[in-house]
C-alpha positions as CSV (number, residue, x, y, z in Angstrom):
1,M,4.6,0.4,10.2
2,R,4.0,4.1,9.7
3,R,1.1,5.1,7.6
4,L,2.1,6.6,4.3
5,G,1.9,10.4,4.0
6,E,-0.6,12.0,1.7
7,L,1.7,12.4,-1.3
8,E,3.4,9.1,-0.6
9,A,0.0,7.4,-0.7
10,E,-0.9,9.3,-3.9
11,I,2.3,8.2,-5.6
12,M,1.9,4.6,-4.4
13,D,-1.7,4.5,-5.6
14,R,-0.5,5.0,-9.1
15,F,1.9,2.1,-8.9
16,W,-0.8,-0.1,-7.5
17,R,-3.4,0.9,-10.0
18,W,-1.1,0.8,-13.0
19,N,0.6,-2.4,-11.8
20,R,3.7,-1.6,-13.8
21,P,7.0,0.3,-13.5
22,A,6.8,4.1,-14.0
23,T,9.0,7.1,-14.2
24,V,8.6,10.2,-12.0
25,R,7.6,12.1,-15.2
26,E,4.6,9.7,-15.7
27,I,3.5,10.2,-12.1
28,V,3.8,14.0,-12.2
29,D,1.9,14.1,-15.5
30,D,-0.9,12.0,-14.0
31,I,-1.1,14.0,-10.7
32,N,-1.1,17.3,-12.8
33,K,-4.4,16.1,-14.4
34,H,-6.0,16.7,-11.0
35,R,-3.9,19.3,-9.3
36,P,-0.6,21.1,-9.9
37,I,2.5,19.6,-8.4
38,A,6.2,20.3,-9.1
39,Y,8.4,17.6,-10.7
40,T,11.0,18.1,-8.0
41,T,8.4,17.5,-5.2
42,V,7.4,14.1,-6.7
43,M,11.0,13.2,-7.4
44,T,11.9,13.9,-3.8
45,V,9.0,11.9,-2.4
46,T,9.6,9.0,-4.9
47,N,13.2,8.9,-3.8
48,I,12.1,8.8,-0.1
49,L,9.8,5.9,-1.0
50,F,12.7,4.1,-2.6
51,H,14.9,4.6,0.6
52,K,12.0,3.4,2.7
53,S,11.9,0.2,0.6
54,W,8.5,0.8,-0.9
55,L,9.9,1.1,-4.4
56,L,12.7,-0.5,-6.4
57,R,14.4,1.5,-9.2
58,A,16.5,0.8,-12.3
59,K,18.1,3.2,-14.6
60,E,16.4,3.5,-18.0
61,G,18.3,5.9,-20.2
62,R,18.7,9.1,-18.1
63,A,15.7,8.4,-15.9
64,W,14.9,6.1,-13.0
65,L,12.2,3.5,-13.6
66,Y,10.4,2.7,-10.3
67,T,8.5,-0.4,-9.4
68,A,6.3,-1.1,-6.3
69,V,7.8,-3.6,-3.9
70,R,4.6,-4.3,-1.9
71,S,1.0,-4.5,-3.0
72,R,-1.8,-2.3,-1.7
73,E,-3.1,-5.4,0.1
74,A,0.2,-6.0,1.9
75,Y,0.2,-2.4,3.0
76,S,-3.4,-2.6,4.3
77,A,-2.6,-5.9,6.1
78,A,0.4,-4.3,7.8
79,L,-1.8,-1.3,8.9
80,M,-4.4,-3.7,10.4
81,E,-1.6,-5.7,12.2
82,D,-0.3,-2.4,13.7
83,A,-3.8,-1.4,14.8
84,L,-4.4,-4.7,16.4
85,G,-1.0,-4.4,18.2
86,A,-2.2,-1.2,19.8
87,S,-4.8,-3.2,21.8
88,E,-4.1,-4.9,25.1
89,D,-6.8,-7.4,24.2
90,R,-6.5,-8.5,20.6
91,S,-9.5,-10.9,20.8
92,T,-11.8,-8.2,22.0
93,A,-10.5,-5.8,19.3
94,L,-11.1,-8.4,16.7
95,V,-14.6,-9.0,17.8
96,Q,-15.4,-5.3,17.7
97,F,-13.8,-5.0,14.3
98,V,-15.9,-7.9,12.9
99,E,-19.1,-6.5,14.5
100,N,-18.6,-3.5,12.3
101,M,-18.1,-5.4,9.1
102,S,-20.8,-5.9,6.4
103,E,-22.1,-9.3,5.6
104,D,-20.0,-9.4,2.4
105,E,-16.9,-8.5,4.4
106,V,-17.6,-11.2,7.0
107,A,-18.0,-13.8,4.2
108,A,-14.7,-12.7,2.7
109,L,-13.1,-13.0,6.2
110,R,-14.5,-16.6,6.5
111,T,-13.1,-17.5,3.1
112,A,-9.7,-16.0,4.1
113,L,-9.7,-18.0,7.3
114,R,-10.5,-21.2,5.5
115,K,-7.6,-20.5,3.0
116,V,-5.1,-19.8,5.8
117,G,-6.4,-22.9,7.7
118,R,-5.7,-25.1,4.7
119,R,-2.2,-23.7,4.3
120,T,-1.2,-24.3,8.0
121,K,-2.4,-27.9,7.8
122,T,-0.2,-28.9,4.9
């Protein structure tokens, strides 16, 4: 999976934070609070995200209402999977990754492994 581009990530961040459908106008207005951006630029990139299957859209009046297809966590997990796939020795890569984790992150990983272990047993 390719990493999202800068503006793609900025747009997706709004969907993930808002956790609701949104129009291009809403996204443009929110980005413009921090920096100027043209409506047409956001419209083009949002359309690209739709065609890449990151967003669904439905007509609402004259505008498209977009909804995120995948969560931020699913995106992060796919990036981690790709990064692991770049290694010839996944076990060693995992060990090095875990060695760089904080204690809280290691605890969260243990919890996740227990959850996954329970699911595969049933």
